[in-house]
N, C-alpha and C positions, 0 to 999 in steps of 0.2 A: 128275941130274935128266934129262928128260925132252925127246930133241926132239922140236920142232915139224918138220910136213909137210906136204908141200901137202894129205896128207890128211886133217890133223885140221884146215888153215883150208879149204880144200872141207864139212869135218862142222861150220864157226862157220858159216861162209856160207849154208847150204842151212839152220840153223835159225832164222835170222834172216828167212831169206829168207820162213819160211813163219811164223815171227811178225808179220808187218811185213802179212803177209797176209789172216792169220785177222784180222789190229786192222784189217785196211783197208778189208778185206768189212764183217766188225759197227760200220764208222759207215757202208758203206754204206745197212745194212738200219736204221739209225737213223733213217736221213733220208728214204727210202722212206716204214719207218712212220710218221713222220711228216707228213708227203707224203701220205701216203691217206689219215689220219688225222680229216687239218686239208680239207681236200679234199673230204669227203664226211661232219664237223660243216657245213662248211657249209651244204649243199644244205634245213636245215633238219629241220624235224618230219615227211619224208619219209628224210631222216638216218641217225635214230635208230637205225630199221627197219634200216639195212642196216649200221649203226652195228656195231649188235647180231648179227645176218650175220656181220661182217668176222668181230669179234671173235671170235667163237665158231668162225670156222670155220681163222682163224693158230688156234686153239690143239689141234683136234682134226688137223688137218696137225703140230703139234708133238711132240703127243706118237706121231702113224705115224712122223714119221720122224727123229727124234731121241728113245727113249724111255729111254737113258741120261744126258738131257745134262741 
């Protein structure tokens, strides 16, 4: 049986921190996107054009910055 060392504990702790950080970041991104979409939609008729531009630019940025996700 393998002995648990301080290195194993630190490795698990670092994994947990990375996973939790990614989860919190994703939730924050979703809230930010929801807030932007809600505010833009409240602008009325001109908001539709702004919303289209916002969604297109968000898609292009996603393709350029995260091509393998």
